[in-house]
C-alpha positions in Angstrom: 0.0 0.0 0.0 1.4 3.4 -1.0 2.5 5.5 2.0 1.7 9.2 2.3 3.5 11.2 4.8 2.4 14.7 5.8 4.6 16.4 3.2 3.2 14.3 0.3 -0.4 14.7 1.6 0.1 18.5 1.6 1.3 18.5 -1.9 -1.7 16.4 -3.0 -4.1 18.9 -1.4 -2.4 21.8 -3.1 -2.4 20.2 -6.5 -6.0 19.1 -6.3 -7.2 22.5 -5.1 -5.4 24.1 -8.1 -6.7 21.5 -10.5 -10.3 22.3 -9.4 -9.7 26.0 -9.6 -10.7 26.6 -6.0 -7.7 28.1 -4.1 -7.3 27.3 -0.4 -5.3 28.9 2.4 -2.7 26.1 2.0 -2.3 26.7 -1.8 -2.1 30.5 -1.5 0.5 30.1 1.3 2.6 27.7 -0.8 2.5 29.3 -4.2 4.5 32.5 -5.1 2.6 35.8 -4.9 2.4 37.2 -8.5 0.8 40.5 -7.5 2.7 41.8 -4.5 1.9 45.5 -5.3 -1.8 44.9 -5.0 -1.4 42.8 -1.9 0.8 45.5 -0.4 -1.9 48.1 -1.1 -4.4 46.2 0.8 -1.9 45.5 3.5 -1.7 49.3 3.9 -5.5 49.4 4.3 -5.3 46.8 7.0 -2.4 48.6 8.8 -4.7 51.7 8.9 -7.6 49.6 10.1 -5.5 48.1 12.9 -4.7 51.6 14.1 -8.4 52.2 14.7 -9.4 53.9 11.4 -12.0 52.3 9.1 -10.6 52.8 5.6 -12.9 52.6 2.5 -13.1 49.1 1.1 -12.1 48.1 -2.4 -13.7 46.5 -5.4 -11.2 44.4 -7.5 -12.1 43.8 -11.1 -10.8 40.9 -13.3 -11.7 38.5 -16.0 -12.7 35.0 -15.2 -9.5 33.0 -14.4 -7.2 35.9 -13.7 -6.8 35.2 -10.0 -9.5 37.2 -8.1 -10.4 34.3 -5.8 -6.8 33.6 -5.2 -6.3 37.3 -4.2 -9.2 37.3 -1.8 -7.9 34.1 0.0 -4.4 35.6 0.1 -5.8 38.7 1.8 -7.8 36.5 4.1 -4.7 34.7 5.2 -2.8 38.0 5.6 -5.7 39.5 7.7 -5.7 36.5 10.0 -1.9 36.8 10.5 -2.4 40.5 11.3 -4.9 39.7 14.1 -8.2 40.3 12.3 -11.4 38.2 12.2 -12.2 37.2 8.6 -15.4 36.1 6.8 -15.2 34.9 3.2 -18.3 34.2 1.0 -19.0 33.8 -2.7 -22.3 35.0 -4.1 -24.3 32.0 -5.5 -27.8 30.8 -5.9 -28.1 30.7 -2.1 -26.2 33.9 -1.3 -27.0 37.4 -2.4 -26.7 40.7 -0.7 -30.0 42.5 -1.6 -31.4 41.5 1.7 -28.9 42.6 4.3 -30.1 40.3 7.1 -30.1 37.3 4.8 -26.6 38.2 3.8 -25.5 38.6 7.4 -26.8 35.0 8.1 -24.1 33.8 5.6 -21.1 36.0 6.6 -21.5 35.9 10.4 -21.3 32.1 10.9 -18.4 32.0 8.5 -16.3 34.3 10.6 -12.8 32.9 11.4 -10.3 34.1 14.0 -6.5 33.8 14.2 -6.6 31.6 17.4 -9.3 29.1 16.6 -10.2 26.6 13.9 -13.9 26.8 15.0 -15.9 29.4 12.9 -17.8 32.1 14.8 -17.3 33.5 18.3 -19.1 31.0 20.4 -16.0 29.8 22.2 -14.8 33.3 22.9 -18.2 34.5 24.2 -18.6 31.5 26.6 -15.8 32.8 28.8 -17.2 36.3 29.1 -19.2 37.8 32.0 -22.0 40.4 31.9 -19.8 42.8 33.8 -17.3 42.7 30.9 -19.8 44.8 28.8 -19.4 47.8 31.1 -18.0 50.9 29.4 -17.9 49.2 26.0 -19.4 50.8 22.8 -21.9 47.9 22.8 -23.8 49.5 25.7 -24.2 52.9 24.0 -27.9 53.2 23.4 -27.4 55.3 20.3 -24.7 53.2 18.6 -27.0 50.9 16.6 -30.2 51.7 14.6 -31.9 49.0 16.7 -31.0 47.6 20.1 -32.2 44.0 19.5 -28.8 42.4 18.7 -27.2 44.2 21.7 -29.9 42.9 24.0 -29.5 39.4 22.7 -25.8 39.6 23.4 -26.4 40.8 27.0 -28.8 37.9 27.5 -26.2 35.5 26.3 -23.8 36.5 29.1 -26.5 36.2 31.7 -27.4 32.7 30.6 -23.9 31.4 30.5 -22.4 28.7 28.3 -24.0 25.8 30.2 -27.5 27.1 29.6 -29.6 25.6 26.8 -30.9 29.1 25.9 -27.3 30.2 25.3 -27.1 28.3 22.0 -30.5 29.6 20.9 -29.5 33.2 21.6 -26.1 32.7 19.9 -28.0 31.6 16.7 -30.0 34.8 17.0 -26.7 36.7 17.2 -25.8 35.0 13.9 -28.9 36.5 12.3 -31.4 33.6 12.7 -33.9 35.6 14.8 -35.8 34.0 17.6 -39.5 34.7 18.2 -39.9 37.7 20.4 -42.0 35.7 22.9 -39.2 33.3 23.4 -36.6 36.0 23.9 -38.9 37.8 26.3 -39.4 34.6 28.3 -35.6 34.2 28.6 -35.1 37.8 29.6 -37.7 37.5 32.4 -36.1 34.3 33.6 -32.7 36.0 34.1 -34.3 39.2 35.5 -33.7 41.4 32.4 -37.3 41.7 31.2 -36.9 45.5 31.1 -34.4 45.3 28.2 -37.3 44.4 25.8 -39.7 47.0 27.2 -40.7 49.7 24.6 -38.3 48.1 22.0 -39.6 49.3 18.5 -40.4 46.9 15.8 -37.5 45.3 14.0 -37.5 45.9 10.3 -35.3 44.9 7.3 -33.3 48.2 7.5 -32.3 47.4 11.0 -30.1 44.6 9.8 -27.2 47.0 10.0 -27.4 46.6 13.8 -26.4 43.0 13.6 -23.2 43.9 11.6 -22.4 46.6 14.1 -22.8 44.5 17.2 -20.8 41.6 15.8 -18.0 43.9 14.6 -17.9 45.5 18.0 -17.8 42.1 19.7 -14.9 41.1 17.4 -12.9 44.1 18.7 -14.0 43.5 22.2 -12.7 39.9 22.0 -9.3 41.2 21.3 -9.2 41.1 17.5 -8.3 44.2 15.4 -11.5 44.3 13.3 -13.8 42.4 11.0 -12.6 41.8 7.4 -15.3 40.6 5.0 -14.3 39.2 1.6 -16.9 38.7 -1.1 -16.3 36.9 -4.4 -18.5 36.6 -7.6 -20.1 40.0 -7.1 -21.1 40.0 -10.8 -24.0 37.7 -9.9 -25.8 40.7 -8.5 -26.6 41.5 -12.1 -29.0 38.5 -12.1 -31.3 40.3 -9.6 -34.3 42.3 -10.8 -33.9 46.1 -10.8 -35.2 46.6 -7.3 -33.0 43.8 -6.0 -30.0 45.4 -7.6 -30.8 48.7 -6.1 -30.9 47.2 -2.6 -27.7 45.2 -3.2 -25.7 48.2 -4.5 -27.0 50.2 -1.5 -25.8 47.5 0.9 -22.4 47.3 -0.8 -22.1 51.1 -0.7 -22.6 51.0 3.1 -20.4 48.1 3.8 -17.6 49.5 1.6 -17.7 52.7 3.6 -17.5 54.7 0.4 -19.4 57.6 2.0 -17.1 57.5 5.1 -20.0 56.8 7.3 -19.2 53.3 8.6 -19.2 53.6 12.4 -18.2 50.0 13.0 -14.8 48.2 12.6 -15.6 46.6 9.2 -13.4 46.4 6.1 -14.8 45.0 2.9 -13.0 43.7 -0.1 -15.0 42.4 -3.1 -14.1 40.9 -6.4 -16.2 41.0 -9.6 -15.8 39.9 -13.2 -15.2 42.8 -15.6 -18.3 41.7 -17.5 -20.3 43.6 -14.9 -18.8 46.9 -16.1 -20.6 46.6 -19.4 -23.9 46.2 -17.6 -23.1 49.2 -15.4 -21.6 51.6 -17.9 -22.2 50.3 -21.4 -25.0 49.1 -23.6 -26.5 45.7 -23.2 -29.4 45.4 -25.7 -32.5 47.1 -24.5 -31.3 47.1 -20.9 -30.3 50.6 -19.8 -26.9 50.9 -18.0 -27.3 50.5 -14.2 -25.2 53.7 -13.9 -28.3 55.5 -15.2 -31.3 53.3 -14.3 -30.5 52.6 -10.7 -30.1 56.2 -9.4 -33.4 57.0 -11.2 -35.1 54.1 -9.5 -33.6 55.2 -6.1 -35.0 58.7 -6.5 -38.5 57.3 -7.3 -38.5 54.5 -4.7 -36.5 56.1 -1.9 -35.3 59.7 -1.9 -33.0 62.2 -3.8 -30.3 61.4 -1.2 -30.4 57.7 -2.1 -30.1 58.6 -5.8 -27.0 60.7 -5.0 -25.5 57.8 -3.1 -26.0 55.5 -6.1 -24.4 58.0 -8.4 -21.4 58.1 -6.0 -21.3 54.3 -5.9 -21.0 53.9 -9.7 -18.5 56.7 -9.9 -16.3 55.3 -7.1 -16.5 51.8 -8.5 -14.7 53.0 -11.7 -12.1 55.0 -9.8 -8.4 54.1 -9.6 -8.9 53.0 -6.0 -10.6 49.9 -7.3 -7.9 48.1 -9.4 -8.3 45.7 -12.3 -6.3 42.5 -12.3 -4.8 41.9 -15.7 -2.7 39.1 -17.3 0.5 38.2 -15.6 3.6 38.5 -17.8 4.9 35.2 -19.0 8.3 35.6 -17.3 6.5 36.3 -14.0 4.5 33.1 -14.2 7.5 30.7 -14.7 8.5 30.6 -11.0 5.0 29.5 -10.1 4.8 26.9 -12.8 8.2 25.5 -11.9 7.1 25.2 -8.3 4.0 23.5 -9.6 6.2 20.8 -11.2 8.0 20.3 -7.9 4.7 19.9 -6.1 3.3 17.4 -8.7 6.5 15.3 -8.4 6.2 15.3 -4.6 2.4 14.5 -4.7 2.7 11.6 -7.1 6.2 10.4 -6.2 7.9 10.6 -9.6 10.8 12.4 -11.4 9.6 14.9 -14.0 12.1 16.6 -16.3 14.0 19.6 -15.0 11.3 22.2 -14.3 12.8 25.3 -15.8 13.5 24.1 -19.4 10.4 21.9 -19.5 7.9 24.6 -18.4 9.3 27.0 -21.0 9.0 24.5 -23.7 5.5 23.2 -22.9 4.0 26.7 -22.6 5.8 28.2 -25.6 2.7 27.9 -27.8 0.4 29.9 -25.4 -0.2 33.5 -26.2 1.2 36.3 -24.1 -2.1 37.3 -22.6 -2.9 33.7 -21.3 -4.9 33.8 -18.1 -3.2 32.5 -14.9 -5.8 29.7 -14.4 -5.2 28.5 -18.0 -1.4 28.4 -17.3 -2.0 26.3 -14.2 -4.5 23.9 -15.8 -2.4 23.5 -18.9 0.8 22.6 -17.0 -1.1 20.2 -14.7 -2.7 18.4 -17.7 0.7 18.1 -19.4 2.2 16.7 -16.2 -0.6 14.2 -15.8 -0.2 13.0 -19.4 3.6 12.9 -19.0 3.3 10.8 -15.9 0.9 8.3 -17.5 2.4 8.0 -21.0 6.0 9.2 -20.6 5.4 11.8 -23.4 4.6 15.5 -23.2 1.3 15.9 -25.1 0.3 18.6 -27.5 -2.6 20.3 -25.8 -5.2 22.7 -27.2 -6.6 25.5 -25.1 -10.3 26.5 -25.2 -11.4 29.9 -24.1 -12.6 30.0 -20.5 -16.3 30.9 -20.5 -17.7 33.4 -18.0 -21.1 33.0 -16.3 -23.5 35.4 -18.0 -24.8 38.4 -16.0 -28.3 38.6 -17.6 -31.2 39.4 -15.3 -32.7 36.3 -13.8 -34.9 37.0 -10.8 -35.4 33.2 -10.3 -31.7 32.5 -10.0 -31.4 33.2 -6.3 -33.1 31.0 -3.8 -36.3 32.5 -2.5 -35.8 34.0 0.9 -39.3 32.9 1.8 -38.0 29.4 1.7 -34.9 29.7 3.9 -35.1 32.9 5.9 -37.0 33.5 9.2 -39.7 36.0 9.2 -39.0 39.3 10.8 -40.6 39.4 14.2 -42.1 42.4 15.8 -41.8 43.7 19.3 -44.7 44.9 21.3 
């Protein structure tokens, strides 16, 4: 039976993650960084964030296969090393951001911290006491647009980690709201019934309070702030017009592009450049979102909302939001040579000398070849060489990008998987 030591298993994991096109923390740590300037720019944002300032977030543009996901995971690994809590999500059929509470339910449980392999903050909160909340921003009655999440947090500490209600309340803190009657019963049991007295009705727009409370808890637990990474943002284009308006409004707030984010949250998002055509160009009969969404905001909301949407589209196209382009061939060679070494280690064989072989096998690829194509091309050539002893002649097909046409049925209906907003009386 073939023996696999830890070094070989690690190489297998890296190779298979790269083969699937899904980068992992392990693969991003092992492979050379091909865009140090961009990573250093974001590192500067995180340095400022660690000093107590909340910098504006960034939107990174790039074509499919250029390394956007790799960049986000690299930044996530960097943020953890710097002492931040990090959430990473990709938009999908199940995850959108037009409903802020629904989106929070996805990013909050995915939160990771530098000192724990368990997602979330349940372990950290279990060791805290109610008195620890004294003199924290969490107890400022004006800090959040609704006090519900802060009240739930206080009840968590009064219940304690051994109490069955602790876990129910923690789920509420993650955005899965409990019925008001159940929370009121818990509050009365621990002698804090007055916290729910005269609490106004909780509405969709109050979801910002959940982000605020969790971000403050992150800082309170000793981390430097909450870094949220969002991939596949181009899928927002599949929402209907009203859904896109809400999604852009939520992103504008989370990105802090109006410098009005009062909570320690830094957002980095990645989108395919195909979304730019929908925003700024012509797409059949569909008017550019740059024009249509501010008009809708003025009709549906207010002139101020329209102005914010104008600012959102202007800022999204600014130089502060970089575009990832093709990596020069010479810069890719060190990565591909290391890929040959990892493949040899993973499958216990002796490939040709990496430097000369990589240059020869990729010589037919055009200069603007995408990074993911380089990786898949070399992996396929290595697989064939291992099996047959001959380097194959491969043909490259153009990577297809998911379309961004409007499709209101694409996202899972929130009526199917989201709790109803409860009211307080």
